[in-house]
N, C-alpha and C positions, 0 to 999 in steps of 0.2 A: 482412281488411284493410279500413280505413275510407278513403273518398274524401271529404275535408272541402273543400267549395266555399265560399270566401270570395268573395262577390259584392258587395263594396263596403259601403255604397252610395258613390256619388260624393261627393266633399268630406267624407269621414269618416275622413281620415287614412289612407286605404288604401295610398297610396304609401309612407308611414312604415313601416306593418306590412310591406309587401312588401320594402322594403330591409332592414329588421330580419331577416326570414326569409332572404333571399338571402345577407345577410352571415353568418349563422350556419348555412348549408347543412351543412358538414361535421359540426358538433356535432348537428344535427338527425338527420343520417343516422346518427350514432353511437348515437342512442336510437331508431332504427327508424323515422324519419319522412322521407319523401322530398319536398323542395321542388324540383320540376324547374327546371333550368337552361334559360335563354334567353339566347342571345348578344347580343341587342338590348335586352331589358327586363329589369327586376328582378321581373316578374310573368309571367304566363302569358297575355298578352293575345292573342297570335295563336292560341292554343288557343280562347280566349273567342270571338274573331271567327269562327273556324271553326264552332264551335257555333251561333252567331247565324245563320250561312249554311247550317246543316243538315248539318254535317260533323263527324266525330269523330276523324279521322287522328291529330292530334296528341295528344288526350287518350287515344286507345287506346295509342299509344306510351309515354305516361307512365304509364299503369296498368300495362302489360306490364313496364316497367322496374321498378315497384315490386313487382310480384308476383315477378319474378325475383330481386330483392334480398331477398325476405322481410320487406319493411317492414310494419309495422303500420298505417301511415297514409301517404296522398299528400294533399298540399295543393294545391289548384287555385285561384289567387287572381287575379281580373281584375274591377275595378269595372264594367266593360262588361257583365257578366254581371248587372247590375242589371236589365237588359232581359228577364231570364226572368221578372220580374214582369209584363211586358207579354205575353210569349209562353211560356206554359207548355210548349210543345213543346221548349223548351230543356231543361228539366228531364227530359223523356222521353228525349231522346238521351243525357243523361248517365247516366240510369238503365240504359239499354241498353248503354252502354259499360262501366259498372261491373259489370253482370251477367256480362259476358263473362269478367271475373277473379274474379268471386265477391266483389266489394267492396260495402260498405254505404255509402250516400250520406248526408252530412250537409251542410245549408246554414247558413251563418253570414252574418249581415248586421248592419251597424252603422247605427243610426238617429241622425239629427241634427234638431234643431228646425226646422221648415220655412222660417221666415223667415231664419235664418243660412244655411241651405241655398240659398235663392233667392239671396241676396246674392252668396255664395261662387261659386256656379255661374254667375251673370253675369259675374263678374270672371274666371272660368277660361275661359269659351267663346270669349273674344276670342282665344285662341291658335289656334283652329280654324276658327271660322265667324263671321258676322255675325248678331247678334240684336239686337232691341230690348226694352227692359225691360218696356214696356207690352204688347207682344205675348207675351213670356214670362208675364206676370201674367194676361192673359186666358186663355191655354192652361191654365195651372196652375189657376186658380180654377174654370174650367168642367169640367176634366177630371181633376183631381187628379194629373196627370202631364205631362210634356213629352216628345213623341216627335219625333225627327228621323230622317228617311230617307237613307240615303247621305249622311252629313254632310260627309265629306271625301274625295271620289272621286278626288282628285289624289294622295293618299299610300297608297290601297288598304288602309285600316285596316278599322274595324267597318263592318258593312252598315246599321246603324242604332243610335241611342241611345235609351234611355228613362230618364227621371228621375222618380222616384217622390216625390210630395209628400203622398199621402194613404195613408200605410202601412197602417193597419188595414184598408181596403178592399182594397187589392192583396195583403196577405198572407193575408187570408181566402180571396180568389179562387184565389191561388197553392196554398195547402193543399188546397182543394177539388178543384183540377184535377191536382195532382201527387202528392197523398197525402204530401206532406213538411210538416213543421211547421218552419219556419225558426227557428233559435236566433238571437235577437235580441240585440245589445249596444247599449248606450247611449253615445253619443259623449261625453256629459258625465262618465261614468265613465272618466276619462282618466289615472288615476294607476296604474301608471306610464305608460300610453300608451292611447289608444282601442283597444279590441279585445283588451287584453291577457288577457282571460279564455279566449280561444281557446287560447293557449299554456298558460294555467294548467290547464284541463280535460285537456290532453295530458299534464300533468305535466312541462313543459318550460319554464316560467318561469324556472327556477334556470339555465338554460343562458345567458341573455342577459347577455353581458359588456360590449356597448356598445351605445349608441343611434346610430342614423343621424344623420349630419351634415346640412348645409344641402342637399346633394343629394337626400336622401331626405325633405325636407319641402317639400311642394308648397303652400306658403303663398300666401294670397290677396294679389294684387298691388294696389298703390295705384290711385287714380282716374286719374292721369296715364298709368300704364302701360296701364290698360284703354282709355282714350281712343285712345292711340297704337295699341294692338292691333286695335281695331275699324276704325280709319281704314285700317290696313294691309289688312284683309280686303276692303274696297271697293275699294281700289286694285288688289288682286290679281284682283279680278273685272273689271277693266277701267274702273273708275271714278275714276281718278286726277284727272280734270278736275273732279270734282264736289267739290272741296275745301271750299267754303264750305257747301254742303249737308250734306256729311258732319260737318263741325265742328259744326254746329247740331244735328243729329239725335243725334250721339253725346253731345254735352253734356246734352241734354234727357234721354236714355236714363239716363245715369250718374246724374243729379240725381234722377231718379224712383225709383231702386232703394231708398233707405230706406223711403219710404211703401209701396212695393209689398211689400217684405219684411215690414213690420209687418202689413199686412192678410193676407198669406199666412200668417203666423205664427198670427193670430187665427182664420183659416178653418179651419186644420187642428191646432190644437192639441189637441183632443179625440182626434183621430185618432193623433196621436203618442203621448199618453198611453195610449190603449186598446192600441196595438200593443205598447207596452213591458210594460205589465200582462199582456197575453195570451201574448206570445211570448218574453219574456225568461224564461230558466230559471235565472238566477244567483241 
């Protein structure tokens, strides 16, 4: 049995792929592939969060179900597992869980050009936390990644986030530490959808009867929505009286995104190309 770990990355149409897999669960099961069900999400985020916290209970249950059903593969999908590039101990936990049922582990990640990733991530984060584009820029340029500890303590989600902008560096380190060579997909290889080769490799692309609708497309929001979201995050933190300051700060942050994204793209273009050349097997 194979355990296929789809670890995002973030902002690479992971939500689209997860909705597609969820919508075709019965057809996949008929071909020997288990895409575990979650009553809250279309992905296995809670299993991913457990793994980031050092636990394997939900993954063990998924693998046990797959083994009991005689499946040839189990798919675990959560873009929050991008953090495994920061913490290779996550890969060790997954290996241990897989070994308990005799499964072989494969890692799949979709890479997106760093500047577009930066701009899309800035727009996305307003749903959860408050960030400033220039702070993001400094962290990404200096470290090649963005780490956030306990980003949303009020809703009990992931214990941390890690976003990778220097993929060749982090994939090399991950391979050395974990012994796994990640199978990399190119976000630009998007016909019929980003990450489609994961299904093609399993011989399952012909099962896709319909593509996800709007709910399965976590599209980037416009600047007005982004400004409103970041303003709401400050208000939630108790800063509702800071309106004028927040308006100025958020406006400046949003205005800086295009220039920040351009510089990030230039800084990590070579890493992006080397990662695709080294780790893409398609």
